[in-house]
PyMOL Python script that loads the backbone (N, CA, C, O; Angstrom):
from pymol import cmd

cmd.read_pdbstr("""\
ATOM      1  N   MET A   1      -4.616  14.100  -5.532  1.00  0.00           N
ATOM      2  CA  MET A   1      -4.416  13.409  -4.278  1.00  0.00           C
ATOM      3  C   MET A   1      -3.092  13.864  -3.651  1.00  0.00           C
ATOM      4  O   MET A   1      -2.067  13.940  -4.330  1.00  0.00           O
ATOM      5  N   ASN A   2      -3.127  14.155  -2.389  1.00  0.00           N
ATOM      6  CA  ASN A   2      -1.942  14.619  -1.678  1.00  0.00           C
ATOM      7  C   ASN A   2      -1.315  13.444  -0.925  1.00  0.00           C
ATOM      8  O   ASN A   2      -1.732  13.130   0.190  1.00  0.00           O
ATOM      9  N   ILE A   3      -0.324  12.796  -1.525  1.00  0.00           N
ATOM     10  CA  ILE A   3       0.340  11.642  -0.924  1.00  0.00           C
ATOM     11  C   ILE A   3       1.311  12.131   0.149  1.00  0.00           C
ATOM     12  O   ILE A   3       2.145  12.997  -0.114  1.00  0.00           O
ATOM     13  N   ASN A   4       1.203  11.579   1.353  1.00  0.00           N
ATOM     14  CA  ASN A   4       2.071  11.987   2.450  1.00  0.00           C
ATOM     15  C   ASN A   4       3.379  11.198   2.494  1.00  0.00           C
ATOM     16  O   ASN A   4       4.416  11.710   2.914  1.00  0.00           O
ATOM     17  N   LYS A   5       3.306   9.929   2.046  1.00  0.00           N
ATOM     18  CA  LYS A   5       4.495   9.086   2.080  1.00  0.00           C
ATOM     19  C   LYS A   5       4.423   8.092   0.921  1.00  0.00           C
ATOM     20  O   LYS A   5       3.351   7.580   0.597  1.00  0.00           O
ATOM     21  N   GLU A   6       5.574   7.828   0.303  1.00  0.00           N
ATOM     22  CA  GLU A   6       5.608   6.871  -0.803  1.00  0.00           C
ATOM     23  C   GLU A   6       6.615   5.777  -0.492  1.00  0.00           C
ATOM     24  O   GLU A   6       7.705   6.032   0.020  1.00  0.00           O
ATOM     25  N   LEU A   7       6.223   4.553  -0.816  1.00  0.00           N
ATOM     26  CA  LEU A   7       7.036   3.381  -0.519  1.00  0.00           C
ATOM     27  C   LEU A   7       7.293   2.622  -1.819  1.00  0.00           C
ATOM     28  O   LEU A   7       6.354   2.279  -2.537  1.00  0.00           O
ATOM     29  N   ASP A   8       8.552   2.364  -2.116  1.00  0.00           N
ATOM     30  CA  ASP A   8       8.909   1.601  -3.313  1.00  0.00           C
ATOM     31  C   ASP A   8       9.250   0.179  -2.891  1.00  0.00           C
ATOM     32  O   ASP A   8      10.297  -0.061  -2.290  1.00  0.00           O
ATOM     33  N   THR A   9       8.359  -0.770  -3.210  1.00  0.00           N
ATOM     34  CA  THR A   9       8.600  -2.169  -2.853  1.00  0.00           C
ATOM     35  C   THR A   9       8.807  -3.013  -4.115  1.00  0.00           C
ATOM     36  O   THR A   9       8.599  -4.226  -4.095  1.00  0.00           O
ATOM     37  N   ARG A  10       9.214  -2.373  -5.201  1.00  0.00           N
ATOM     38  CA  ARG A  10       9.457  -3.103  -6.458  1.00  0.00           C
ATOM     39  C   ARG A  10      10.532  -4.171  -6.245  1.00  0.00           C
ATOM     40  O   ARG A  10      11.566  -3.924  -5.625  1.00  0.00           O
ATOM     41  N   GLY A  11      10.257  -5.367  -6.780  1.00  0.00           N
ATOM     42  CA  GLY A  11      11.211  -6.467  -6.658  1.00  0.00           C
ATOM     43  C   GLY A  11      11.004  -7.314  -5.419  1.00  0.00           C
ATOM     44  O   GLY A  11      11.605  -8.381  -5.289  1.00  0.00           O
ATOM     45  N   LEU A  12      10.164  -6.854  -4.510  1.00  0.00           N
ATOM     46  CA  LEU A  12       9.893  -7.621  -3.286  1.00  0.00           C
ATOM     47  C   LEU A  12       8.629  -8.453  -3.462  1.00  0.00           C
ATOM     48  O   LEU A  12       7.657  -8.002  -4.068  1.00  0.00           O
ATOM     49  N   ASN A  13       8.650  -9.668  -2.928  1.00  0.00           N
ATOM     50  CA  ASN A  13       7.488 -10.540  -3.009  1.00  0.00           C
ATOM     51  C   ASN A  13       6.759 -10.597  -1.672  1.00  0.00           C
ATOM     52  O   ASN A  13       7.306 -10.235  -0.630  1.00  0.00           O
ATOM     53  N   CYS A  14       5.528 -11.053  -1.727  1.00  0.00           N
ATOM     54  CA  CYS A  14       4.681 -11.210  -0.557  1.00  0.00           C
ATOM     55  C   CYS A  14       5.450 -11.984   0.512  1.00  0.00           C
ATOM     56  O   CYS A  14       6.115 -12.961   0.167  1.00  0.00           O
ATOM     57  N   PRO A  15       5.397 -11.612   1.757  1.00  0.00           N
ATOM     58  CA  PRO A  15       4.573 -10.563   2.362  1.00  0.00           C
ATOM     59  C   PRO A  15       5.305  -9.243   2.571  1.00  0.00           C
ATOM     60  O   PRO A  15       4.794  -8.370   3.272  1.00  0.00           O
ATOM     61  N   LEU A  16       6.482  -9.073   1.986  1.00  0.00           N
ATOM     62  CA  LEU A  16       7.291  -7.873   2.274  1.00  0.00           C
ATOM     63  C   LEU A  16       6.606  -6.544   1.952  1.00  0.00           C
ATOM     64  O   LEU A  16       6.700  -5.626   2.767  1.00  0.00           O
ATOM     65  N   PRO A  17       5.917  -6.384   0.805  1.00  0.00           N
ATOM     66  CA  PRO A  17       5.250  -5.088   0.571  1.00  0.00           C
ATOM     67  C   PRO A  17       4.226  -4.751   1.666  1.00  0.00           C
ATOM     68  O   PRO A  17       4.115  -3.596   2.077  1.00  0.00           O
ATOM     69  N   ILE A  18       3.483  -5.758   2.134  1.00  0.00           N
ATOM     70  CA  ILE A  18       2.489  -5.537   3.201  1.00  0.00           C
ATOM     71  C   ILE A  18       3.190  -5.164   4.505  1.00  0.00           C
ATOM     72  O   ILE A  18       2.774  -4.230   5.192  1.00  0.00           O
ATOM     73  N   LEU A  19       4.243  -5.886   4.844  1.00  0.00           N
ATOM     74  CA  LEU A  19       4.957  -5.609   6.103  1.00  0.00           C
ATOM     75  C   LEU A  19       5.565  -4.210   6.106  1.00  0.00           C
ATOM     76  O   LEU A  19       5.520  -3.511   7.118  1.00  0.00           O
ATOM     77  N   LYS A  20       6.130  -3.807   4.977  1.00  0.00           N
ATOM     78  CA  LYS A  20       6.704  -2.450   4.888  1.00  0.00           C
ATOM     79  C   LYS A  20       5.607  -1.385   4.959  1.00  0.00           C
ATOM     80  O   LYS A  20       5.798  -0.333   5.570  1.00  0.00           O
ATOM     81  N   ALA A  21       4.462  -1.660   4.335  1.00  0.00           N
ATOM     82  CA  ALA A  21       3.337  -0.722   4.390  1.00  0.00           C
ATOM     83  C   ALA A  21       2.819  -0.608   5.817  1.00  0.00           C
ATOM     84  O   ALA A  21       2.519   0.490   6.286  1.00  0.00           O
ATOM     85  N   LYS A  22       2.714  -1.730   6.502  1.00  0.00           N
ATOM     86  CA  LYS A  22       2.226  -1.730   7.886  1.00  0.00           C
ATOM     87  C   LYS A  22       3.140  -0.878   8.775  1.00  0.00           C
ATOM     88  O   LYS A  22       2.665  -0.094   9.598  1.00  0.00           O
ATOM     89  N   LYS A  23       4.451  -1.041   8.599  1.00  0.00           N
ATOM     90  CA  LYS A  23       5.431  -0.269   9.382  1.00  0.00           C
ATOM     91  C   LYS A  23       5.314   1.229   9.059  1.00  0.00           C
ATOM     92  O   LYS A  23       5.351   2.067   9.960  1.00  0.00           O
ATOM     93  N   ALA A  24       5.175   1.553   7.775  1.00  0.00           N
ATOM     94  CA  ALA A  24       5.075   2.960   7.357  1.00  0.00           C
ATOM     95  C   ALA A  24       3.804   3.593   7.912  1.00  0.00           C
ATOM     96  O   ALA A  24       3.833   4.727   8.389  1.00  0.00           O
ATOM     97  N   LEU A  25       2.686   2.865   7.853  1.00  0.00           N
ATOM     98  CA  LEU A  25       1.408   3.399   8.353  1.00  0.00           C
ATOM     99  C   LEU A  25       1.463   3.663   9.858  1.00  0.00           C
ATOM    100  O   LEU A  25       0.832   4.598  10.352  1.00  0.00           O
ATOM    101  N   ALA A  26       2.215   2.842  10.579  1.00  0.00           N
ATOM    102  CA  ALA A  26       2.326   3.007  12.037  1.00  0.00           C
ATOM    103  C   ALA A  26       2.957   4.354  12.398  1.00  0.00           C
ATOM    104  O   ALA A  26       2.692   4.895  13.471  1.00  0.00           O
ATOM    105  N   ASP A  27       3.790   4.896  11.504  1.00  0.00           N
ATOM    106  CA  ASP A  27       4.474   6.173  11.754  1.00  0.00           C
ATOM    107  C   ASP A  27       3.713   7.372  11.202  1.00  0.00           C
ATOM    108  O   ASP A  27       4.196   8.503  11.261  1.00  0.00           O
ATOM    109  N   MET A  28       2.507   7.119  10.660  1.00  0.00           N
ATOM    110  CA  MET A  28       1.743   8.198  10.033  1.00  0.00           C
ATOM    111  C   MET A  28       0.556   8.602  10.900  1.00  0.00           C
ATOM    112  O   MET A  28       0.123   7.849  11.772  1.00  0.00           O
ATOM    113  N   ASP A  29       0.040   9.800  10.647  1.00  0.00           N
ATOM    114  CA  ASP A  29      -1.128  10.300  11.369  1.00  0.00           C
ATOM    115  C   ASP A  29      -2.403   9.834  10.685  1.00  0.00           C
ATOM    116  O   ASP A  29      -2.403   9.525   9.494  1.00  0.00           O
ATOM    117  N   SER A  30      -3.483   9.786  11.443  1.00  0.00           N
ATOM    118  CA  SER A  30      -4.782   9.394  10.912  1.00  0.00           C
ATOM    119  C   SER A  30      -5.184  10.287   9.743  1.00  0.00           C
ATOM    120  O   SER A  30      -5.069  11.509   9.824  1.00  0.00           O
ATOM    121  N   GLY A  31      -5.655   9.677   8.655  1.00  0.00           N
ATOM    122  CA  GLY A  31      -6.097  10.429   7.489  1.00  0.00           C
ATOM    123  C   GLY A  31      -5.024  10.653   6.438  1.00  0.00           C
ATOM    124  O   GLY A  31      -5.333  11.048   5.314  1.00  0.00           O
ATOM    125  N   GLN A  32      -3.756  10.404   6.792  1.00  0.00           N
ATOM    126  CA  GLN A  32      -2.685  10.606   5.819  1.00  0.00           C
ATOM    127  C   GLN A  32      -2.688   9.483   4.779  1.00  0.00           C
ATOM    128  O   GLN A  32      -3.183   8.386   5.039  1.00  0.00           O
ATOM    129  N   LEU A  33      -2.130   9.769   3.600  1.00  0.00           N
ATOM    130  CA  LEU A  33      -2.124   8.814   2.501  1.00  0.00           C
ATOM    131  C   LEU A  33      -0.738   8.215   2.282  1.00  0.00           C
ATOM    132  O   LEU A  33       0.274   8.914   2.298  1.00  0.00           O
ATOM    133  N   LEU A  34      -0.726   6.900   2.078  1.00  0.00           N
ATOM    134  CA  LEU A  34       0.498   6.159   1.779  1.00  0.00           C
ATOM    135  C   LEU A  34       0.358   5.545   0.395  1.00  0.00           C
ATOM    136  O   LEU A  34      -0.625   4.863   0.108  1.00  0.00           O
ATOM    137  N   LYS A  35       1.338   5.789  -0.455  1.00  0.00           N
ATOM    138  CA  LYS A  35       1.353   5.200  -1.801  1.00  0.00           C
ATOM    139  C   LYS A  35       2.419   4.109  -1.809  1.00  0.00           C
ATOM    140  O   LYS A  35       3.571   4.348  -1.447  1.00  0.00           O
ATOM    141  N   VAL A  36       2.020   2.907  -2.227  1.00  0.00           N
ATOM    142  CA  VAL A  36       2.941   1.779  -2.296  1.00  0.00           C
ATOM    143  C   VAL A  36       3.043   1.334  -3.752  1.00  0.00           C
ATOM    144  O   VAL A  36       2.029   1.058  -4.393  1.00  0.00           O
ATOM    145  N   VAL A  37       4.262   1.266  -4.272  1.00  0.00           N
ATOM    146  CA  VAL A  37       4.492   0.789  -5.633  1.00  0.00           C
ATOM    147  C   VAL A  37       5.133  -0.594  -5.521  1.00  0.00           C
ATOM    148  O   VAL A  37       6.183  -0.756  -4.898  1.00  0.00           O
ATOM    149  N   ALA A  38       4.481  -1.595  -6.138  1.00  0.00           N
ATOM    150  CA  ALA A  38       4.953  -2.977  -6.057  1.00  0.00           C
ATOM    151  C   ALA A  38       4.995  -3.592  -7.451  1.00  0.00           C
ATOM    152  O   ALA A  38       4.349  -3.104  -8.378  1.00  0.00           O
ATOM    153  N   THR A  39       5.766  -4.671  -7.586  1.00  0.00           N
ATOM    154  CA  THR A  39       5.799  -5.412  -8.850  1.00  0.00           C
ATOM    155  C   THR A  39       5.201  -6.798  -8.688  1.00  0.00           C
ATOM    156  O   THR A  39       5.060  -7.528  -9.670  1.00  0.00           O
ATOM    157  N   ASP A  40       4.848  -7.173  -7.465  1.00  0.00           N
ATOM    158  CA  ASP A  40       4.251  -8.481  -7.191  1.00  0.00           C
ATOM    159  C   ASP A  40       2.759  -8.432  -7.536  1.00  0.00           C
ATOM    160  O   ASP A  40       1.998  -7.688  -6.918  1.00  0.00           O
ATOM    161  N   ALA A  41       2.345  -9.236  -8.536  1.00  0.00           N
ATOM    162  CA  ALA A  41       0.941  -9.244  -8.957  1.00  0.00           C
ATOM    163  C   ALA A  41       0.007  -9.642  -7.816  1.00  0.00           C
ATOM    164  O   ALA A  41      -1.148  -9.217  -7.789  1.00  0.00           O
ATOM    165  N   GLY A  42       0.488 -10.443  -6.885  1.00  0.00           N
ATOM    166  CA  GLY A  42      -0.314 -10.855  -5.738  1.00  0.00           C
ATOM    167  C   GLY A  42      -0.606  -9.717  -4.778  1.00  0.00           C
ATOM    168  O   GLY A  42      -1.479  -9.830  -3.917  1.00  0.00           O
ATOM    169  N   SER A  43       0.129  -8.617  -4.927  1.00  0.00           N
ATOM    170  CA  SER A  43      -0.070  -7.486  -4.001  1.00  0.00           C
ATOM    171  C   SER A  43      -1.456  -6.867  -4.154  1.00  0.00           C
ATOM    172  O   SER A  43      -1.958  -6.247  -3.216  1.00  0.00           O
ATOM    173  N   VAL A  44      -2.086  -7.025  -5.326  1.00  0.00           N
ATOM    174  CA  VAL A  44      -3.415  -6.445  -5.539  1.00  0.00           C
ATOM    175  C   VAL A  44      -4.404  -7.023  -4.529  1.00  0.00           C
ATOM    176  O   VAL A  44      -5.066  -6.275  -3.810  1.00  0.00           O
ATOM    177  N   ARG A  45      -4.504  -8.336  -4.472  1.00  0.00           N
ATOM    178  CA  ARG A  45      -5.438  -8.939  -3.510  1.00  0.00           C
ATOM    179  C   ARG A  45      -4.912  -8.857  -2.070  1.00  0.00           C
ATOM    180  O   ARG A  45      -5.696  -8.783  -1.124  1.00  0.00           O
ATOM    181  N   ASP A  46      -3.572  -8.871  -1.909  1.00  0.00           N
ATOM    182  CA  ASP A  46      -2.990  -8.746  -0.570  1.00  0.00           C
ATOM    183  C   ASP A  46      -3.377  -7.419   0.078  1.00  0.00           C
ATOM    184  O   ASP A  46      -3.748  -7.383   1.251  1.00  0.00           O
ATOM    185  N   PHE A  47      -3.290  -6.328  -0.685  1.00  0.00           N
ATOM    186  CA  PHE A  47      -3.624  -5.017  -0.122  1.00  0.00           C
ATOM    187  C   PHE A  47      -5.127  -4.874   0.123  1.00  0.00           C
ATOM    188  O   PHE A  47      -5.534  -4.163   1.042  1.00  0.00           O
ATOM    189  N   GLN A  48      -5.952  -5.537  -0.681  1.00  0.00           N
ATOM    190  CA  GLN A  48      -7.399  -5.521  -0.432  1.00  0.00           C
ATOM    191  C   GLN A  48      -7.692  -6.203   0.903  1.00  0.00           C
ATOM    192  O   GLN A  48      -8.462  -5.684   1.710  1.00  0.00           O
ATOM    193  N   ALA A  49      -7.079  -7.362   1.135  1.00  0.00           N
ATOM    194  CA  ALA A  49      -7.274  -8.096   2.388  1.00  0.00           C
ATOM    195  C   ALA A  49      -6.695  -7.321   3.575  1.00  0.00           C
ATOM    196  O   ALA A  49      -7.301  -7.267   4.645  1.00  0.00           O
ATOM    197  N   PHE A  50      -5.520  -6.722   3.374  1.00  0.00           N
ATOM    198  CA  PHE A  50      -4.863  -5.944   4.427  1.00  0.00           C
ATOM    199  C   PHE A  50      -5.750  -4.781   4.882  1.00  0.00           C
ATOM    200  O   PHE A  50      -5.887  -4.527   6.079  1.00  0.00           O
ATOM    201  N   ALA A  51      -6.348  -4.079   3.917  1.00  0.00           N
ATOM    202  CA  ALA A  51      -7.208  -2.939   4.245  1.00  0.00           C
ATOM    203  C   ALA A  51      -8.423  -3.396   5.062  1.00  0.00           C
ATOM    204  O   ALA A  51      -8.798  -2.749   6.040  1.00  0.00           O
ATOM    205  N   LYS A  52      -9.032  -4.510   4.654  1.00  0.00           N
ATOM    206  CA  LYS A  52     -10.199  -5.017   5.389  1.00  0.00           C
ATOM    207  C   LYS A  52      -9.828  -5.418   6.811  1.00  0.00           C
ATOM    208  O   LYS A  52     -10.569  -5.130   7.751  1.00  0.00           O
ATOM    209  N   GLN A  53      -8.684  -6.082   6.975  1.00  0.00           N
ATOM    210  CA  GLN A  53      -8.259  -6.580   8.281  1.00  0.00           C
ATOM    211  C   GLN A  53      -7.835  -5.471   9.240  1.00  0.00           C
ATOM    212  O   GLN A  53      -8.038  -5.583  10.449  1.00  0.00           O
ATOM    213  N   THR A  54      -7.245  -4.399   8.702  1.00  0.00           N
ATOM    214  CA  THR A  54      -6.682  -3.367   9.572  1.00  0.00           C
ATOM    215  C   THR A  54      -7.576  -2.147   9.745  1.00  0.00           C
ATOM    216  O   THR A  54      -7.367  -1.350  10.660  1.00  0.00           O
ATOM    217  N   GLY A  55      -8.574  -1.993   8.870  1.00  0.00           N
ATOM    218  CA  GLY A  55      -9.447  -0.829   8.967  1.00  0.00           C
ATOM    219  C   GLY A  55      -8.900   0.395   8.247  1.00  0.00           C
ATOM    220  O   GLY A  55      -9.524   1.456   8.259  1.00  0.00           O
ATOM    221  N   ASN A  56      -7.723   0.250   7.614  1.00  0.00           N
ATOM    222  CA  ASN A  56      -7.203   1.335   6.784  1.00  0.00           C
ATOM    223  C   ASN A  56      -7.967   1.299   5.465  1.00  0.00           C
ATOM    224  O   ASN A  56      -8.337   0.227   4.988  1.00  0.00           O
ATOM    225  N   GLU A  57      -8.202   2.470   4.878  1.00  0.00           N
ATOM    226  CA  GLU A  57      -8.984   2.545   3.645  1.00  0.00           C
ATOM    227  C   GLU A  57      -8.081   2.380   2.427  1.00  0.00           C
ATOM    228  O   GLU A  57      -7.062   3.061   2.305  1.00  0.00           O
ATOM    229  N   LEU A  58      -8.460   1.470   1.525  1.00  0.00           N
ATOM    230  CA  LEU A  58      -7.760   1.324   0.254  1.00  0.00           C
ATOM    231  C   LEU A  58      -8.419   2.300  -0.706  1.00  0.00           C
ATOM    232  O   LEU A  58      -9.490   2.028  -1.249  1.00  0.00           O
ATOM    233  N   VAL A  59      -7.764   3.445  -0.909  1.00  0.00           N
ATOM    234  CA  VAL A  59      -8.328   4.541  -1.683  1.00  0.00           C
ATOM    235  C   VAL A  59      -8.294   4.244  -3.175  1.00  0.00           C
ATOM    236  O   VAL A  59      -9.238   4.556  -3.899  1.00  0.00           O
ATOM    237  N   GLU A  60      -7.195   3.637  -3.632  1.00  0.00           N
ATOM    238  CA  GLU A  60      -7.020   3.434  -5.066  1.00  0.00           C
ATOM    239  C   GLU A  60      -6.043   2.299  -5.332  1.00  0.00           C
ATOM    240  O   GLU A  60      -5.085   2.095  -4.586  1.00  0.00           O
ATOM    241  N   GLN A  61      -6.305   1.560  -6.416  1.00  0.00           N
ATOM    242  CA  GLN A  61      -5.357   0.576  -6.925  1.00  0.00           C
ATOM    243  C   GLN A  61      -5.306   0.756  -8.430  1.00  0.00           C
ATOM    244  O   GLN A  61      -6.341   0.896  -9.081  1.00  0.00           O
ATOM    245  N   GLN A  62      -4.105   0.751  -8.982  1.00  0.00           N
ATOM    246  CA  GLN A  62      -3.981   0.855 -10.431  1.00  0.00           C
ATOM    247  C   GLN A  62      -2.727   0.130 -10.897  1.00  0.00           C
ATOM    248  O   GLN A  62      -1.810  -0.123 -10.116  1.00  0.00           O
ATOM    249  N   THR A  63      -2.705  -0.195 -12.169  1.00  0.00           N
ATOM    250  CA  THR A  63      -1.552  -0.843 -12.773  1.00  0.00           C
ATOM    251  C   THR A  63      -0.943   0.123 -13.769  1.00  0.00           C
ATOM    252  O   THR A  63      -1.641   0.696 -14.606  1.00  0.00           O
ATOM    253  N   ALA A  64       0.373   0.298 -13.670  1.00  0.00           N
ATOM    254  CA  ALA A  64       1.099   1.168 -14.600  1.00  0.00           C
ATOM    255  C   ALA A  64       2.290   0.375 -15.125  1.00  0.00           C
ATOM    256  O   ALA A  64       3.335   0.310 -14.477  1.00  0.00           O
ATOM    257  N   GLY A  65       2.128  -0.221 -16.293  1.00  0.00           N
ATOM    258  CA  GLY A  65       3.184  -1.070 -16.834  1.00  0.00           C
ATOM    259  C   GLY A  65       3.336  -2.305 -15.965  1.00  0.00           C
ATOM    260  O   GLY A  65       2.380  -3.055 -15.764  1.00  0.00           O
ATOM    261  N   ALA A  66       4.545  -2.513 -15.448  1.00  0.00           N
ATOM    262  CA  ALA A  66       4.806  -3.670 -14.576  1.00  0.00           C
ATOM    263  C   ALA A  66       4.551  -3.344 -13.107  1.00  0.00           C
ATOM    264  O   ALA A  66       4.694  -4.211 -12.246  1.00  0.00           O
ATOM    265  N   ASP A  67       4.176  -2.102 -12.818  1.00  0.00           N
ATOM    266  CA  ASP A  67       3.968  -1.665 -11.425  1.00  0.00           C
ATOM    267  C   ASP A  67       2.501  -1.741 -11.012  1.00  0.00           C
ATOM    268  O   ASP A  67       1.594  -1.458 -11.794  1.00  0.00           O
ATOM    269  N   PHE A  68       2.304  -2.130  -9.764  1.00  0.00           N
ATOM    270  CA  PHE A  68       0.980  -2.115  -9.154  1.00  0.00           C
ATOM    271  C   PHE A  68       1.028  -1.031  -8.079  1.00  0.00           C
ATOM    272  O   PHE A  68       1.861  -1.073  -7.175  1.00  0.00           O
ATOM    273  N   ILE A  69       0.120  -0.061  -8.194  1.00  0.00           N
ATOM    274  CA  ILE A  69       0.137   1.088  -7.286  1.00  0.00           C
ATOM    275  C   ILE A  69      -1.057   1.012  -6.349  1.00  0.00           C
ATOM    276  O   ILE A  69      -2.197   0.858  -6.785  1.00  0.00           O
ATOM    277  N   HIS A  70      -0.779   1.121  -5.062  1.00  0.00           N
ATOM    278  CA  HIS A  70      -1.803   1.035  -4.026  1.00  0.00           C
ATOM    279  C   HIS A  70      -1.741   2.306  -3.186  1.00  0.00           C
ATOM    280  O   HIS A  70      -0.661   2.728  -2.774  1.00  0.00           O
ATOM    281  N   VAL A  71      -2.900   2.917  -2.932  1.00  0.00           N
ATOM    282  CA  VAL A  71      -2.943   4.105  -2.081  1.00  0.00           C
ATOM    283  C   VAL A  71      -3.849   3.782  -0.893  1.00  0.00           C
ATOM    284  O   VAL A  71      -5.016   3.427  -1.060  1.00  0.00           O
ATOM    285  N   LEU A  72      -3.290   3.911   0.298  1.00  0.00           N
ATOM    286  CA  LEU A  72      -4.011   3.620   1.545  1.00  0.00           C
ATOM    287  C   LEU A  72      -4.147   4.877   2.382  1.00  0.00           C
ATOM    288  O   LEU A  72      -3.236   5.702   2.446  1.00  0.00           O
ATOM    289  N   ARG A  73      -5.310   5.010   3.028  1.00  0.00           N
ATOM    290  CA  ARG A  73      -5.514   6.110   3.968  1.00  0.00           C
ATOM    291  C   ARG A  73      -5.432   5.548   5.381  1.00  0.00           C
ATOM    292  O   ARG A  73      -6.139   4.603   5.729  1.00  0.00           O
ATOM    293  N   ARG A  74      -4.556   6.143   6.190  1.00  0.00           N
ATOM    294  CA  ARG A  74      -4.363   5.690   7.570  1.00  0.00           C
ATOM    295  C   ARG A  74      -5.651   5.910   8.359  1.00  0.00           C
ATOM    296  O   ARG A  74      -6.244   6.988   8.313  1.00  0.00           O
ATOM    297  N   ARG A  75      -6.069   4.882   9.076  1.00  0.00           N
ATOM    298  CA  ARG A  75      -7.302   4.980   9.873  1.00  0.00           C
ATOM    299  C   ARG A  75      -7.108   5.866  11.082  1.00  0.00           C
ATOM    300  O   ARG A  75      -8.041   6.060  11.862  1.00  0.00           O
TER     301      ARG A  75
END
""", "prot")
cmd.dss("prot")
cmd.show_as("cartoon", "prot")
cmd.util.cbc("prot")
cmd.orient("prot")
């Protein structure tokens, strides 16, 4: 996967990871990939809801230790 931008939101709680992702996606071109690394367990369902509401594609979600990794494709 060719990630275009990576965002580290570790230590931030809802809704900050979503707000930072929304801002980052606004500066990206259609089809580009954004990787968000978070430590908030609630971010898993938050990013699922965010993708449905905004039309951005949630390409992948995974857990790596204490990190939750979300990959979104800009619509």
